C-alpha positions as CSV (number, residue, x, y, z in Angstrom):
1,M,14.3,11.4,7.4
2,K,14.6,12.2,3.8
3,K,12.3,15.0,2.4
4,I,11.1,14.6,-1.1
5,V,8.8,16.9,-3.4
6,I,6.5,14.5,-5.7
7,P,4.8,15.9,-8.7
8,A,1.0,14.7,-9.0
9,I,-0.3,13.7,-12.3
10,I,-3.9,13.7,-13.5
11,A,-4.7,12.6,-17.2
12,K,-7.8,12.0,-19.3
13,N,-5.9,9.8,-21.9
14,Q,-2.7,8.1,-22.5
15,T,-1.3,11.2,-24.6
16,E,-1.9,13.5,-21.7
17,L,-0.5,11.0,-19.2
18,E,2.9,10.6,-21.3
19,L,3.2,14.3,-21.9
20,R,2.8,15.3,-18.4
21,I,5.3,12.5,-17.1
22,K,7.8,13.6,-19.8
23,K,7.6,17.1,-18.1
24,V,8.8,16.0,-14.7
25,Q,10.7,12.8,-15.5
26,N,14.0,14.2,-15.6
27,F,14.2,15.8,-12.1
28,A,11.5,14.0,-9.9
29,E,12.6,11.0,-8.0
30,I,9.0,9.9,-7.5
31,I,5.8,10.9,-9.6
32,Q,2.3,10.4,-8.3
33,L,-0.2,9.1,-10.7
34,D,-3.9,10.0,-9.5
35,F,-6.5,7.3,-10.3
36,M,-10.1,8.4,-10.1
37,D,-13.1,6.5,-11.2
38,G,-15.9,9.0,-11.0
39,V,-17.5,7.0,-8.1
40,F,-15.3,7.7,-4.9
41,V,-14.6,11.1,-6.2
42,S,-16.7,12.8,-8.8
43,N,-13.8,13.3,-11.2
44,H,-12.0,10.9,-13.6
45,S,-8.4,10.5,-14.2
46,I,-6.3,7.5,-15.8
47,D,-9.5,5.3,-16.0
48,F,-8.3,3.7,-18.9
49,D,-5.7,0.8,-19.7
50,F,-2.6,2.8,-19.0
51,K,0.9,2.3,-20.0
52,I,3.9,3.8,-18.2
53,P,6.9,4.8,-20.4
54,N,10.3,3.6,-19.6
55,I,11.5,6.3,-17.0
56,D,13.9,6.2,-14.1
57,C,11.4,7.5,-11.6
58,L,9.4,5.6,-9.0
59,I,5.9,5.5,-9.7
60,E,3.2,5.7,-6.8
61,A,-0.4,5.3,-7.5
62,H,-2.9,7.1,-5.5
63,L,-6.2,5.1,-5.6
64,M,-9.3,7.4,-5.4
65,V,-11.5,4.3,-6.7
66,K,-14.1,2.5,-5.0
67,N,-12.9,-1.0,-5.6
68,P,-8.9,-0.7,-5.0
69,V,-8.5,-4.6,-4.7
70,E,-9.7,-5.1,-8.3
71,W,-7.3,-2.0,-9.4
72,I,-4.4,-3.6,-7.5
73,V,-4.8,-7.3,-9.0
74,K,-5.0,-5.8,-12.5
75,N,-2.4,-3.0,-12.4
76,H,0.1,-3.7,-9.4
77,L,3.0,-4.7,-11.9
78,K,2.9,-1.1,-13.5
79,I,3.8,0.8,-10.3
80,D,6.0,0.8,-7.3
81,M,3.8,2.1,-4.6
82,I,0.1,1.6,-3.7
83,L,-1.7,4.4,-1.8
84,T,-5.1,3.5,-1.2
85,H,-7.8,5.5,0.5
86,F,-8.8,3.9,4.1
87,E,-12.2,5.0,3.4
88,T,-12.7,2.5,0.6
89,L,-11.4,-0.7,2.5
90,I,-13.6,-3.6,3.8
91,N,-10.7,-5.6,4.9
92,P,-7.7,-3.2,5.2
93,Q,-5.4,-6.3,6.4
94,K,-6.4,-8.1,3.1
95,V,-5.1,-5.3,1.0
96,I,-1.9,-4.8,3.2
97,D,-1.4,-8.7,2.3
98,I,-2.1,-8.5,-1.3
99,V,0.3,-5.7,-1.9
100,R,3.1,-7.2,0.2
101,N,2.6,-10.5,-1.3
102,E,3.5,-8.8,-4.8
103,G,6.4,-7.0,-3.3
104,K,5.1,-3.6,-3.6
105,K,5.1,-0.9,-0.9
106,I,1.7,0.1,0.7
107,G,0.4,3.3,2.3
108,F,-3.0,4.3,3.6
109,V,-4.6,7.6,2.6
110,L,-7.0,9.5,4.9
111,N,-9.5,12.1,3.9
112,P,-9.7,15.1,6.1
113,E,-12.6,13.8,8.1
114,T,-11.1,10.5,8.6
115,S,-9.4,10.0,12.1
116,L,-5.8,8.7,12.9
117,D,-7.5,6.2,15.1
118,E,-8.9,4.2,12.1
119,I,-5.3,3.2,11.0
120,V,-3.2,3.2,14.3
121,D,-3.5,-0.8,14.5
122,Y,-1.9,-0.9,10.9
123,L,0.7,1.7,11.2
124,D,3.5,-1.0,11.8
125,Q,2.8,-2.6,8.6
126,L,2.8,0.5,6.3
127,D,5.4,2.1,4.5
128,Q,3.7,5.6,4.6
129,V,0.7,7.5,5.4
130,L,-0.5,9.9,3.1
131,I,-2.9,12.7,4.8
132,M,-5.1,14.8,2.5
133,T,-4.8,18.3,3.0
134,V,-7.7,19.0,0.7
135,N,-11.1,17.2,-0.3
136,P,-9.6,15.1,-3.0
137,G,-10.6,14.8,-6.6
138,F,-9.3,18.1,-8.5
139,Y,-6.4,20.1,-9.0
140,G,-6.3,23.1,-7.2
141,S,-8.6,22.3,-4.3
142,P,-7.9,24.8,-1.1
143,F,-5.6,23.6,1.6
144,I,-7.3,22.8,4.9
145,P,-5.2,24.2,7.8
146,E,-6.8,22.2,10.3
147,I,-5.3,19.3,9.1
148,V,-1.9,20.3,10.5
149,N,-2.8,18.9,13.8
150,K,-3.3,15.4,12.4
151,I,0.3,15.6,10.8
152,S,1.8,16.2,14.1
153,K,-0.3,13.8,16.0
154,L,0.8,11.0,13.7
155,R,4.7,12.1,14.1
156,E,4.2,11.7,17.7
157,I,2.6,8.3,17.3
158,S,4.9,6.9,14.8
159,P,8.1,9.1,14.7
160,N,9.8,7.0,11.7
161,I,7.0,6.5,9.3
162,N,6.9,8.4,6.0
163,I,4.4,11.1,6.3
164,E,3.1,12.3,3.1
165,V,0.6,15.2,2.4
166,D,-1.4,16.1,-0.6
167,G,-3.5,18.9,-1.5
168,G,-2.9,22.5,-1.7
169,I,0.9,22.2,-1.6
170,T,2.6,25.4,-2.6
171,D,5.4,27.6,-1.9
172,K,2.9,29.2,0.6
173,T,1.8,26.1,2.5
174,I,4.7,23.7,2.0
175,N,6.7,25.1,5.1
176,I,3.6,24.7,7.2
177,V,3.2,20.9,6.7
178,D,7.1,20.6,6.8
179,E,7.1,21.8,10.2
180,A,4.2,19.8,11.5
181,G,6.3,16.5,10.7
182,A,5.6,15.7,7.0
183,N,8.4,14.5,4.9
184,M,6.9,13.6,1.5
185,F,5.1,16.6,-0.1
186,V,2.9,15.9,-3.2
187,S,2.0,18.9,-5.3
188,G,-0.3,18.9,-8.3
189,S,-1.6,21.9,-9.9
190,Y,1.2,24.2,-8.7
191,I,3.8,22.3,-10.4
192,I,1.9,20.8,-13.5
193,K,0.1,24.1,-14.4
194,S,3.1,26.3,-13.9
195,K,4.5,28.0,-16.9
196,N,8.0,26.7,-15.7
197,I,7.5,23.2,-14.2
198,K,11.0,22.7,-13.2
199,Q,11.3,26.1,-11.5
200,A,8.0,25.3,-9.6
201,F,9.4,22.1,-8.4
202,N,12.7,23.6,-7.3
203,S,10.9,26.3,-5.5
204,L,9.3,23.7,-3.2
205,N,12.4,21.8,-2.9
206,K,14.3,24.8,-1.9
207,I,12.0,25.4,1.2
208,V,12.1,21.8,2.7
209,I,15.7,20.3,1.6
């Protein structure tokens, strides 16, 4: 199963968004954009009518928003993969169907306290599952080691699904989630706030690939 490191971007305006994309677009295969509405999480990010520059990278949207269906209907043409928090879904099947009908990939996101049991019935319809290894909403939140067991359990249940992890992923923690069974590794502050962004990205790549 392919392993991939994914930079995560938070931005407060279009200028900051484009600047941060530019810093990683030449070496990242996938870029994750973090969308926060200030309701589902207390922070705000890319809560404006955003535009994606013309780049070769795939774009995945991590939706930390209270109304993901409204966001998907409005913005799905701009991105390639939609990752929506299971905790926000009134009708999970409806969201899967909407995204599939638009020809996009779909994944569910689980907060640290959300059990895998909640999504077992949907696994066959998902492209990936994103397991949060921090409480979401900010760059630099501390890694929660207890979540490792959730990663291992999901890999046992679904050997072929893409398991993505997000939160506190650094050169000190990426090997832990790699060994647990994750194959997609999202890193925000460790990469984006580094003095040498490409070097930080490559340091994670070397550990898992």
